[in-house]
All heavy atoms as TSV, in Angstrom:
chain	resi	resn	atom	element	x	y	z
A	1	MET	N	N	11.638	8.931	3.382
A	1	MET	CA	C	10.748	7.884	3.818
A	1	MET	C	C	11.310	7.290	5.101
A	1	MET	O	O	12.513	7.059	5.202
A	1	MET	CB	C	10.628	6.809	2.742
A	1	MET	CG	C	9.740	5.666	3.185
A	1	MET	SD	S	9.655	4.233	2.078
A	1	MET	CE	C	8.774	4.894	0.707
A	2	PRO	N	N	10.447	7.016	6.048
A	2	PRO	CA	C	10.936	6.406	7.306
A	2	PRO	C	C	11.401	4.975	7.064
A	2	PRO	O	O	11.023	4.345	6.076
A	2	PRO	CB	C	9.706	6.435	8.207
A	2	PRO	CG	C	8.544	6.477	7.277
A	2	PRO	CD	C	9.012	7.226	6.065
A	3	GLU	N	N	12.205	4.484	7.974
A	3	GLU	CA	C	12.657	3.103	7.895
A	3	GLU	C	C	11.470	2.176	8.116
A	3	GLU	O	O	10.714	2.334	9.086
A	3	GLU	CB	C	13.713	2.838	8.971
A	3	GLU	CG	C	14.242	1.439	8.952
A	3	GLU	CD	C	15.253	1.184	10.052
A	3	GLU	OE1	O	15.799	2.160	10.605
A	3	GLU	OE2	O	15.485	0.016	10.356
A	4	LEU	N	N	11.277	1.240	7.217
A	4	LEU	CA	C	10.172	0.286	7.333
A	4	LEU	C	C	10.651	-0.891	8.167
A	4	LEU	O	O	11.678	-1.499	7.858
A	4	LEU	CB	C	9.710	-0.144	5.949
A	4	LEU	CG	C	9.276	1.009	5.046
A	4	LEU	CD1	C	8.980	0.519	3.657
A	4	LEU	CD2	C	8.094	1.748	5.636
A	5	LYS	N	N	9.910	-1.208	9.219
A	5	LYS	CA	C	10.385	-2.169	10.204
A	5	LYS	C	C	9.826	-3.575	10.049
A	5	LYS	O	O	10.313	-4.502	10.672
A	5	LYS	CB	C	10.053	-1.652	11.602
A	5	LYS	CG	C	10.742	-0.333	11.901
A	5	LYS	CD	C	10.326	0.219	13.231
A	5	LYS	CE	C	10.962	1.587	13.419
A	5	LYS	NZ	N	10.448	2.261	14.588
A	6	ASN	N	N	8.772	-3.736	9.243
A	6	ASN	CA	C	8.169	-5.062	9.109
A	6	ASN	C	C	7.364	-5.144	7.808
A	6	ASN	O	O	7.239	-4.155	7.081
A	6	ASN	CB	C	7.297	-5.383	10.330
A	6	ASN	CG	C	6.265	-4.307	10.596
A	6	ASN	OD1	O	5.529	-3.903	9.697
A	6	ASN	ND2	N	6.208	-3.824	11.835
A	7	HIS	N	N	6.834	-6.326	7.539
A	7	HIS	CA	C	6.063	-6.531	6.307
A	7	HIS	C	C	4.816	-5.642	6.259
A	7	HIS	O	O	4.452	-5.155	5.185
A	7	HIS	CB	C	5.663	-8.006	6.181
A	7	HIS	CG	C	6.772	-8.886	5.742
A	7	HIS	ND1	N	7.675	-9.415	6.615
A	7	HIS	CD2	C	7.139	-9.314	4.516
A	7	HIS	CE1	C	8.546	-10.149	5.955
A	7	HIS	NE2	N	8.252	-10.106	4.678
A	8	THR	N	N	4.178	-5.446	7.379
A	8	THR	CA	C	2.973	-4.629	7.404
A	8	THR	C	C	3.284	-3.198	6.978
A	8	THR	O	O	2.580	-2.615	6.149
A	8	THR	CB	C	2.334	-4.644	8.810
A	8	THR	OG1	O	2.005	-5.996	9.151
A	8	THR	CG2	C	1.082	-3.792	8.856
A	9	GLN	N	N	4.345	-2.632	7.517
A	9	GLN	CA	C	4.724	-1.274	7.130
A	9	GLN	C	C	5.145	-1.217	5.668
A	9	GLN	O	O	4.805	-0.265	4.951
A	9	GLN	CB	C	5.852	-0.763	8.026
A	9	GLN	CG	C	5.415	-0.466	9.445
A	9	GLN	CD	C	6.550	0.077	10.284
A	9	GLN	OE1	O	7.691	0.192	9.854
A	9	GLN	NE2	N	6.224	0.423	11.527
A	10	ALA	N	N	5.876	-2.215	5.212
A	10	ALA	CA	C	6.328	-2.227	3.824
A	10	ALA	C	C	5.152	-2.332	2.857
A	10	ALA	O	O	5.101	-1.623	1.844
A	10	ALA	CB	C	7.296	-3.384	3.604
A	11	LEU	N	N	4.190	-3.186	3.167
A	11	LEU	CA	C	3.015	-3.321	2.304
A	11	LEU	C	C	2.190	-2.043	2.325
A	11	LEU	O	O	1.720	-1.585	1.271
A	11	LEU	CB	C	2.166	-4.515	2.725
A	11	LEU	CG	C	0.922	-4.767	1.865
A	11	LEU	CD1	C	1.304	-4.990	0.404
A	11	LEU	CD2	C	0.129	-5.941	2.407
A	12	THR	N	N	2.042	-1.449	3.481
A	12	THR	CA	C	1.298	-0.191	3.589
A	12	THR	C	C	1.945	0.883	2.734
A	12	THR	O	O	1.274	1.576	1.962
A	12	THR	CB	C	1.217	0.269	5.057
A	12	THR	OG1	O	0.576	-0.750	5.830
A	12	THR	CG2	C	0.442	1.571	5.188
A	13	ALA	N	N	3.254	1.013	2.824
A	13	ALA	CA	C	3.968	2.017	2.041
A	13	ALA	C	C	3.831	1.737	0.543
A	13	ALA	O	O	3.594	2.662	-0.250
A	13	ALA	CB	C	5.438	2.057	2.450
A	14	ALA	N	N	3.961	0.490	0.151
A	14	ALA	CA	C	3.878	0.138	-1.269
A	14	ALA	C	C	2.494	0.427	-1.831
A	14	ALA	O	O	2.355	0.999	-2.918
A	14	ALA	CB	C	4.236	-1.330	-1.471
A	15	LEU	N	N	1.453	0.047	-1.098
A	15	LEU	CA	C	0.092	0.285	-1.577
A	15	LEU	C	C	-0.240	1.762	-1.615
A	15	LEU	O	O	-0.898	2.242	-2.544
A	15	LEU	CB	C	-0.917	-0.476	-0.714
A	15	LEU	CG	C	-0.868	-1.989	-0.800
A	15	LEU	CD1	C	-1.885	-2.615	0.147
A	15	LEU	CD2	C	-1.096	-2.471	-2.228
A	16	LEU	N	N	0.222	2.498	-0.623
A	16	LEU	CA	C	-0.028	3.940	-0.609
A	16	LEU	C	C	0.691	4.620	-1.766
A	16	LEU	O	O	0.126	5.481	-2.450
A	16	LEU	CB	C	0.396	4.537	0.731
A	16	LEU	CG	C	0.025	5.984	0.974
A	16	LEU	CD1	C	-1.481	6.198	0.857
A	16	LEU	CD2	C	0.497	6.420	2.345
A	17	LEU	N	N	1.920	4.211	-2.020
A	17	LEU	CA	C	2.660	4.773	-3.141
A	17	LEU	C	C	1.972	4.434	-4.463
A	17	LEU	O	O	1.825	5.303	-5.331
A	17	LEU	CB	C	4.105	4.262	-3.150
A	17	LEU	CG	C	4.969	4.745	-4.305
A	17	LEU	CD1	C	5.052	6.268	-4.327
A	17	LEU	CD2	C	6.363	4.152	-4.197
A	18	ALA	N	N	1.550	3.199	-4.618
A	18	ALA	CA	C	0.874	2.791	-5.853
A	18	ALA	C	C	-0.407	3.590	-6.064
A	18	ALA	O	O	-0.724	3.992	-7.186
A	18	ALA	CB	C	0.570	1.303	-5.826
A	19	ALA	N	N	-1.143	3.841	-4.996
A	19	ALA	CA	C	-2.419	4.545	-5.107
A	19	ALA	C	C	-2.255	6.042	-5.346
A	19	ALA	O	O	-3.140	6.682	-5.914
A	19	ALA	CB	C	-3.257	4.316	-3.857
A	20	THR	N	N	-1.131	6.596	-4.931
A	20	THR	CA	C	-0.951	8.049	-5.034
A	20	THR	C	C	0.128	8.449	-6.039
A	20	THR	O	O	0.430	9.638	-6.167
A	20	THR	CB	C	-0.593	8.647	-3.658
A	20	THR	OG1	O	0.631	8.077	-3.194
A	20	THR	CG2	C	-1.700	8.418	-2.650
A	21	ALA	N	N	0.682	7.489	-6.745
A	21	ALA	CA	C	1.761	7.783	-7.701
A	21	ALA	C	C	1.278	8.751	-8.775
A	21	ALA	O	O	0.162	8.623	-9.270
A	21	ALA	CB	C	2.242	6.488	-8.342
A	22	PRO	N	N	2.120	9.715	-9.121
A	22	PRO	CA	C	1.717	10.697	-10.120
A	22	PRO	C	C	1.663	10.134	-11.543
A	22	PRO	O	O	1.050	10.726	-12.415
A	22	PRO	CB	C	2.792	11.780	-10.010
A	22	PRO	CG	C	3.970	11.091	-9.416
A	22	PRO	CD	C	3.425	9.991	-8.551
A	23	HIS	N	N	2.294	8.983	-11.757
A	23	HIS	CA	C	2.311	8.375	-13.087
A	23	HIS	C	C	2.033	6.882	-12.966
A	23	HIS	O	O	2.465	6.240	-12.005
A	23	HIS	CB	C	3.667	8.580	-13.776
A	23	HIS	CG	C	4.047	10.019	-13.911
A	23	HIS	ND1	N	3.456	10.853	-14.818
A	23	HIS	CD2	C	4.948	10.775	-13.261
A	23	HIS	CE1	C	3.973	12.070	-14.720
A	23	HIS	NE2	N	4.891	12.043	-13.761
A	24	GLU	N	N	1.325	6.333	-13.954
A	24	GLU	CA	C	1.025	4.908	-13.960
A	24	GLU	C	C	2.293	4.051	-13.951
A	24	GLU	O	O	2.303	2.981	-13.363
A	24	GLU	CB	C	0.190	4.559	-15.193
A	24	GLU	CG	C	-1.249	5.034	-15.114
A	24	GLU	CD	C	-2.023	4.297	-14.037
A	24	GLU	OE1	O	-1.847	3.078	-13.869
A	24	GLU	OE2	O	-2.820	4.961	-13.355
A	25	SER	N	N	3.355	4.545	-14.573
A	25	SER	CA	C	4.584	3.756	-14.618
A	25	SER	C	C	5.171	3.555	-13.215
A	25	SER	O	O	5.706	2.484	-12.912
A	25	SER	CB	C	5.616	4.411	-15.531
A	25	SER	OG	O	5.954	5.705	-15.050
A	26	ILE	N	N	5.042	4.561	-12.375
A	26	ILE	CA	C	5.533	4.441	-10.997
A	26	ILE	C	C	4.664	3.454	-10.228
A	26	ILE	O	O	5.175	2.596	-9.501
A	26	ILE	CB	C	5.561	5.815	-10.294
A	26	ILE	CG1	C	6.564	6.730	-10.993
A	26	ILE	CG2	C	5.897	5.656	-8.814
A	26	ILE	CD1	C	6.530	8.159	-10.525
A	27	ALA	N	N	3.357	3.565	-10.394
A	27	ALA	CA	C	2.444	2.641	-9.727
A	27	ALA	C	C	2.731	1.209	-10.159
A	27	ALA	O	O	2.736	0.284	-9.337
A	27	ALA	CB	C	0.997	3.018	-10.025
A	28	ALA	N	N	3.002	1.007	-11.432
A	28	ALA	CA	C	3.273	-0.332	-11.947
A	28	ALA	C	C	4.551	-0.913	-11.349
A	28	ALA	O	O	4.632	-2.120	-11.094
A	28	ALA	CB	C	3.368	-0.292	-13.466
A	29	GLU	N	N	5.547	-0.068	-11.108
A	29	GLU	CA	C	6.803	-0.540	-10.520
A	29	GLU	C	C	6.618	-1.061	-9.100
A	29	GLU	O	O	7.382	-1.898	-8.631
A	29	GLU	CB	C	7.833	0.589	-10.495
A	29	GLU	CG	C	8.429	0.915	-11.827
A	29	GLU	CD	C	9.496	2.001	-11.715
A	29	GLU	OE1	O	10.208	2.052	-10.697
A	29	GLU	OE2	O	9.607	2.783	-12.676
A	30	VAL	N	N	5.620	-0.557	-8.408
A	30	VAL	CA	C	5.389	-0.920	-7.015
A	30	VAL	C	C	4.540	-2.180	-6.891
A	30	VAL	O	O	4.586	-2.871	-5.878
A	30	VAL	CB	C	4.723	0.254	-6.268
A	30	VAL	CG1	C	4.450	-0.080	-4.823
A	30	VAL	CG2	C	5.582	1.492	-6.362
A	31	GLU	N	N	3.784	-2.511	-7.931
A	31	GLU	CA	C	2.869	-3.650	-7.854
A	31	GLU	C	C	3.583	-4.968	-7.575
A	31	GLU	O	O	3.143	-5.744	-6.716
A	31	GLU	CB	C	2.058	-3.754	-9.146
A	31	GLU	CG	C	1.008	-2.692	-9.268
A	31	GLU	CD	C	0.233	-2.806	-10.571
A	31	GLU	OE1	O	0.276	-3.874	-11.229
A	31	GLU	OE2	O	-0.417	-1.820	-10.930
A	32	GLY	N	N	4.677	-5.233	-8.258
A	32	GLY	CA	C	5.404	-6.487	-8.059
A	32	GLY	C	C	5.908	-6.660	-6.631
A	32	GLY	O	O	5.628	-7.680	-5.996
A	33	PRO	N	N	6.631	-5.661	-6.117
A	33	PRO	CA	C	7.084	-5.776	-4.730
A	33	PRO	C	C	5.926	-5.889	-3.733
A	33	PRO	O	O	6.021	-6.637	-2.752
A	33	PRO	CB	C	7.887	-4.497	-4.503
A	33	PRO	CG	C	8.363	-4.113	-5.858
A	33	PRO	CD	C	7.255	-4.519	-6.793
A	34	ALA	N	N	4.836	-5.181	-3.980
A	34	ALA	CA	C	3.682	-5.253	-3.068
A	34	ALA	C	C	3.116	-6.669	-3.056
A	34	ALA	O	O	2.787	-7.206	-1.992
A	34	ALA	CB	C	2.612	-4.247	-3.470
A	35	GLU	N	N	3.007	-7.280	-4.235
A	35	GLU	CA	C	2.497	-8.653	-4.297
A	35	GLU	C	C	3.448	-9.628	-3.596
A	35	GLU	O	O	2.992	-10.551	-2.914
A	35	GLU	CB	C	2.288	-9.063	-5.744
A	35	GLU	CG	C	1.119	-8.364	-6.410
A	35	GLU	CD	C	0.965	-8.725	-7.868
A	35	GLU	OE1	O	1.712	-9.600	-8.373
A	35	GLU	OE2	O	0.086	-8.133	-8.514
A	36	LEU	N	N	4.734	-9.403	-3.746
A	36	LEU	CA	C	5.723	-10.256	-3.097
A	36	LEU	C	C	5.619	-10.139	-1.568
A	36	LEU	O	O	5.630	-11.147	-0.851
A	36	LEU	CB	C	7.123	-9.880	-3.564
A	36	LEU	CG	C	8.271	-10.770	-3.117
A	36	LEU	CD1	C	8.104	-12.182	-3.654
A	36	LEU	CD2	C	9.588	-10.193	-3.590
A	37	ILE	N	N	5.507	-8.920	-1.091
A	37	ILE	CA	C	5.369	-8.693	0.356
A	37	ILE	C	C	4.088	-9.341	0.873
A	37	ILE	O	O	4.089	-10.055	1.873
A	37	ILE	CB	C	5.371	-7.191	0.681
A	37	ILE	CG1	C	6.725	-6.567	0.330
A	37	ILE	CG2	C	5.039	-6.942	2.149
A	37	ILE	CD1	C	6.709	-5.052	0.255
A	38	ALA	N	N	2.983	-9.094	0.168
A	38	ALA	CA	C	1.685	-9.640	0.591
A	38	ALA	C	C	1.705	-11.158	0.597
A	38	ALA	O	O	1.084	-11.789	1.461
A	38	ALA	CB	C	0.575	-9.121	-0.319
A	39	GLY	N	N	2.443	-11.753	-0.337
A	39	GLY	CA	C	2.521	-13.213	-0.401
A	39	GLY	C	C	3.180	-13.831	0.818
A	39	GLY	O	O	2.946	-14.996	1.117
A	40	GLY	N	N	3.973	-13.045	1.533
A	40	GLY	CA	C	4.628	-13.543	2.738
A	40	GLY	C	C	3.888	-13.219	4.020
A	40	GLY	O	O	4.411	-13.438	5.104
A	41	MET	N	N	2.663	-12.699	3.866
A	41	MET	CA	C	1.873	-12.316	5.036
A	41	MET	C	C	0.588	-13.143	5.107
A	41	MET	O	O	0.071	-13.561	4.068
A	41	MET	CB	C	1.484	-10.827	4.946
A	41	MET	CG	C	2.647	-9.872	4.980
A	41	MET	SD	S	2.139	-8.147	4.657
A	41	MET	CE	C	1.063	-7.823	6.048
A	42	PRO	N	N	0.052	-13.345	6.299
A	42	PRO	CA	C	-1.243	-14.008	6.400
A	42	PRO	C	C	-2.316	-13.160	5.694
A	42	PRO	O	O	-2.287	-11.923	5.777
A	42	PRO	CB	C	-1.518	-14.066	7.906
A	42	PRO	CG	C	-0.181	-13.885	8.558
A	42	PRO	CD	C	0.616	-13.037	7.618
A	43	PRO	N	N	-3.235	-13.796	4.991
A	43	PRO	CA	C	-4.267	-13.041	4.273
A	43	PRO	C	C	-5.043	-12.052	5.144
A	43	PRO	O	O	-5.390	-10.959	4.682
A	43	PRO	CB	C	-5.193	-14.137	3.729
A	43	PRO	CG	C	-4.306	-15.331	3.600
A	43	PRO	CD	C	-3.329	-15.232	4.745
A	44	ALA	N	N	-5.286	-12.395	6.384
A	44	ALA	CA	C	-6.018	-11.486	7.273
A	44	ALA	C	C	-5.236	-10.195	7.503
A	44	ALA	O	O	-5.819	-9.111	7.583
A	44	ALA	CB	C	-6.323	-12.163	8.606
A	45	HIS	N	N	-3.916	-10.288	7.583
A	45	HIS	CA	C	-3.087	-9.093	7.779
A	45	HIS	C	C	-3.101	-8.224	6.523
A	45	HIS	O	O	-3.151	-6.996	6.616
A	45	HIS	CB	C	-1.666	-9.472	8.138
A	45	HIS	CG	C	-1.536	-10.107	9.489
A	45	HIS	ND1	N	-0.321	-10.455	10.024
A	45	HIS	CD2	C	-2.450	-10.448	10.419
A	45	HIS	CE1	C	-0.499	-10.989	11.219
A	45	HIS	NE2	N	-1.795	-10.998	11.472
A	46	VAL	N	N	-3.047	-8.867	5.364
A	46	VAL	CA	C	-3.104	-8.129	4.104
A	46	VAL	C	C	-4.431	-7.387	3.999
A	46	VAL	O	O	-4.469	-6.213	3.615
A	46	VAL	CB	C	-2.904	-9.082	2.903
A	46	VAL	CG1	C	-3.109	-8.350	1.582
A	46	VAL	CG2	C	-1.528	-9.728	2.948
A	47	ASP	N	N	-5.515	-8.055	4.373
A	47	ASP	CA	C	-6.830	-7.412	4.330
A	47	ASP	C	C	-6.892	-6.198	5.255
A	47	ASP	O	O	-7.477	-5.172	4.903
A	47	ASP	CB	C	-7.936	-8.403	4.697
A	47	ASP	CG	C	-8.159	-9.446	3.612
A	47	ASP	OD1	O	-7.737	-9.217	2.454
A	47	ASP	OD2	O	-8.750	-10.500	3.924
A	48	ARG	N	N	-6.281	-6.309	6.433
A	48	ARG	CA	C	-6.260	-5.168	7.357
A	48	ARG	C	C	-5.494	-3.987	6.770
A	48	ARG	O	O	-5.924	-2.842	6.884
A	48	ARG	CB	C	-5.666	-5.571	8.701
A	48	ARG	CG	C	-6.673	-6.224	9.596
A	48	ARG	CD	C	-6.123	-6.423	11.000
A	48	ARG	NE	N	-6.331	-7.816	11.299
A	48	ARG	CZ	C	-5.445	-8.647	11.796
A	48	ARG	NH1	N	-4.248	-8.224	12.118
A	48	ARG	NH2	N	-5.733	-9.908	12.006
A	49	VAL	N	N	-4.364	-4.277	6.147
A	49	VAL	CA	C	-3.590	-3.206	5.516
A	49	VAL	C	C	-4.410	-2.539	4.422
A	49	VAL	O	O	-4.469	-1.311	4.337
A	49	VAL	CB	C	-2.256	-3.747	4.946
A	49	VAL	CG1	C	-1.565	-2.708	4.092
A	49	VAL	CG2	C	-1.336	-4.202	6.081
A	50	LYS	N	N	-5.075	-3.326	3.601
A	50	LYS	CA	C	-5.918	-2.768	2.533
A	50	LYS	C	C	-7.028	-1.895	3.114
A	50	LYS	O	O	-7.335	-0.832	2.563
A	50	LYS	CB	C	-6.515	-3.883	1.684
A	50	LYS	CG	C	-5.509	-4.586	0.818
A	50	LYS	CD	C	-6.184	-5.705	0.032
A	50	LYS	CE	C	-5.223	-6.473	-0.833
A	50	LYS	NZ	N	-5.894	-7.566	-1.564
A	51	ASP	N	N	-7.630	-2.341	4.219
A	51	ASP	CA	C	-8.679	-1.554	4.865
A	51	ASP	C	C	-8.138	-0.205	5.342
A	51	ASP	O	O	-8.780	0.830	5.178
A	51	ASP	CB	C	-9.280	-2.310	6.059
A	51	ASP	CG	C	-10.170	-3.470	5.646
A	51	ASP	OD1	O	-10.555	-3.543	4.456
A	51	ASP	OD2	O	-10.466	-4.316	6.513
A	52	VAL	N	N	-6.958	-0.220	5.943
A	52	VAL	CA	C	-6.350	1.024	6.440
A	52	VAL	C	C	-6.049	1.969	5.284
A	52	VAL	O	O	-6.329	3.171	5.355
A	52	VAL	CB	C	-5.083	0.720	7.262
A	52	VAL	CG1	C	-4.299	1.984	7.553
A	52	VAL	CG2	C	-5.462	0.016	8.562
A	53	ILE	N	N	-5.506	1.443	4.195
A	53	ILE	CA	C	-5.199	2.270	3.027
A	53	ILE	C	C	-6.484	2.872	2.460
A	53	ILE	O	O	-6.525	4.060	2.100
A	53	ILE	CB	C	-4.456	1.453	1.944
A	53	ILE	CG1	C	-3.079	1.048	2.441
A	53	ILE	CG2	C	-4.370	2.221	0.634
A	53	ILE	CD1	C	-2.140	2.202	2.715
A	54	GLU	N	N	-7.530	2.087	2.384
A	54	GLU	CA	C	-8.814	2.580	1.871
A	54	GLU	C	C	-9.333	3.744	2.701
A	54	GLU	O	O	-9.746	4.762	2.165
A	54	GLU	CB	C	-9.826	1.446	1.862
A	54	GLU	CG	C	-11.162	1.805	1.251
A	54	GLU	CD	C	-12.124	0.639	1.211
A	54	GLU	OE1	O	-11.690	-0.529	1.233
A	54	GLU	OE2	O	-13.339	0.902	1.175
A	55	VAL	N	N	-9.284	3.626	4.007
A	55	VAL	CA	C	-9.738	4.703	4.889
A	55	VAL	C	C	-8.845	5.918	4.750
A	55	VAL	O	O	-9.328	7.063	4.643
A	55	VAL	CB	C	-9.798	4.215	6.358
A	55	VAL	CG1	C	-10.030	5.387	7.306
A	55	VAL	CG2	C	-10.882	3.173	6.527
A	56	ALA	N	N	-7.535	5.717	4.735
A	56	ALA	CA	C	-6.597	6.827	4.625
A	56	ALA	C	C	-6.809	7.603	3.329
A	56	ALA	O	O	-6.832	8.830	3.315
A	56	ALA	CB	C	-5.165	6.329	4.722
A	57	LEU	N	N	-6.968	6.869	2.224
A	57	LEU	CA	C	-7.182	7.538	0.944
A	57	LEU	C	C	-8.500	8.305	0.931
A	57	LEU	O	O	-8.575	9.390	0.351
A	57	LEU	CB	C	-7.124	6.524	-0.195
A	57	LEU	CG	C	-5.750	5.943	-0.494
A	57	LEU	CD1	C	-5.859	4.824	-1.530
A	57	LEU	CD2	C	-4.801	7.035	-0.966
A	58	ALA	N	N	-9.515	7.739	1.542
A	58	ALA	CA	C	-10.805	8.444	1.595
A	58	ALA	C	C	-10.695	9.725	2.388
A	58	ALA	O	O	-11.315	10.733	2.046
A	58	ALA	CB	C	-11.866	7.524	2.218
A	59	MET	N	N	-9.877	9.721	3.422
A	59	MET	CA	C	-9.692	10.924	4.237
A	59	MET	C	C	-8.825	11.962	3.508
A	59	MET	O	O	-9.033	13.154	3.666
A	59	MET	CB	C	-9.064	10.561	5.581
A	59	MET	CG	C	-9.983	9.746	6.459
A	59	MET	SD	S	-9.208	9.260	8.006
A	59	MET	CE	C	-9.129	10.831	8.833
A	60	LEU	N	N	-7.854	11.499	2.729
A	60	LEU	CA	C	-6.958	12.397	2.028
A	60	LEU	C	C	-7.581	12.990	0.770
A	60	LEU	O	O	-7.199	14.083	0.344
A	60	LEU	CB	C	-5.666	11.688	1.652
A	60	LEU	CG	C	-4.771	11.288	2.815
A	60	LEU	CD1	C	-3.619	10.426	2.317
A	60	LEU	CD2	C	-4.245	12.536	3.521
A	61	THR	N	N	-8.497	12.278	0.168
A	61	THR	CA	C	-9.120	12.745	-1.071
A	61	THR	C	C	-10.638	12.691	-0.948
A	61	THR	O	O	-11.295	11.905	-1.625
A	61	THR	CB	C	-8.656	11.891	-2.259
A	61	THR	OG1	O	-8.951	10.516	-1.972
A	61	THR	CG2	C	-7.186	12.038	-2.534
A	62	PRO	N	N	-11.208	13.523	-0.064
A	62	PRO	CA	C	-12.667	13.496	0.080
A	62	PRO	C	C	-13.338	13.931	-1.213
A	62	PRO	O	O	-12.835	14.784	-1.951
A	62	PRO	CB	C	-12.941	14.493	1.202
A	62	PRO	CG	C	-11.730	15.367	1.245
A	62	PRO	CD	C	-10.581	14.535	0.738
A	63	GLU	N	N	-14.455	13.301	-1.493
A	63	GLU	CA	C	-15.196	13.642	-2.715
A	63	GLU	C	C	-15.845	15.016	-2.548
A	63	GLU	O	O	-16.327	15.368	-1.482
A	63	GLU	CB	C	-16.250	12.585	-2.981
A	63	GLU	CG	C	-15.637	11.246	-3.341
A	63	GLU	CD	C	-16.688	10.205	-3.687
A	63	GLU	OE1	O	-17.760	10.594	-4.172
A	63	GLU	OE2	O	-16.397	9.030	-3.456
A	64	ALA	N	N	-15.849	15.764	-3.620
A	64	ALA	CA	C	-16.402	17.132	-3.578
A	64	ALA	C	C	-17.906	17.102	-3.569
A	64	ALA	O	O	-18.563	16.228	-3.997
A	64	ALA	CB	C	-15.900	17.903	-4.781
């Protein structure tokens, strides 16, 4: 994993990991840190990160 340089990158990585984790237990482990990171960010920035993750996931897992 690349070095995460700021809260935006850390939240992006956490949400992406939670969304793509092969097991629910792994996703659950990431939820707490993601909430903690998001709590230290302006809500508008958190919303932007969520939007980016949504688009990325849609591109990575197109519906058949």
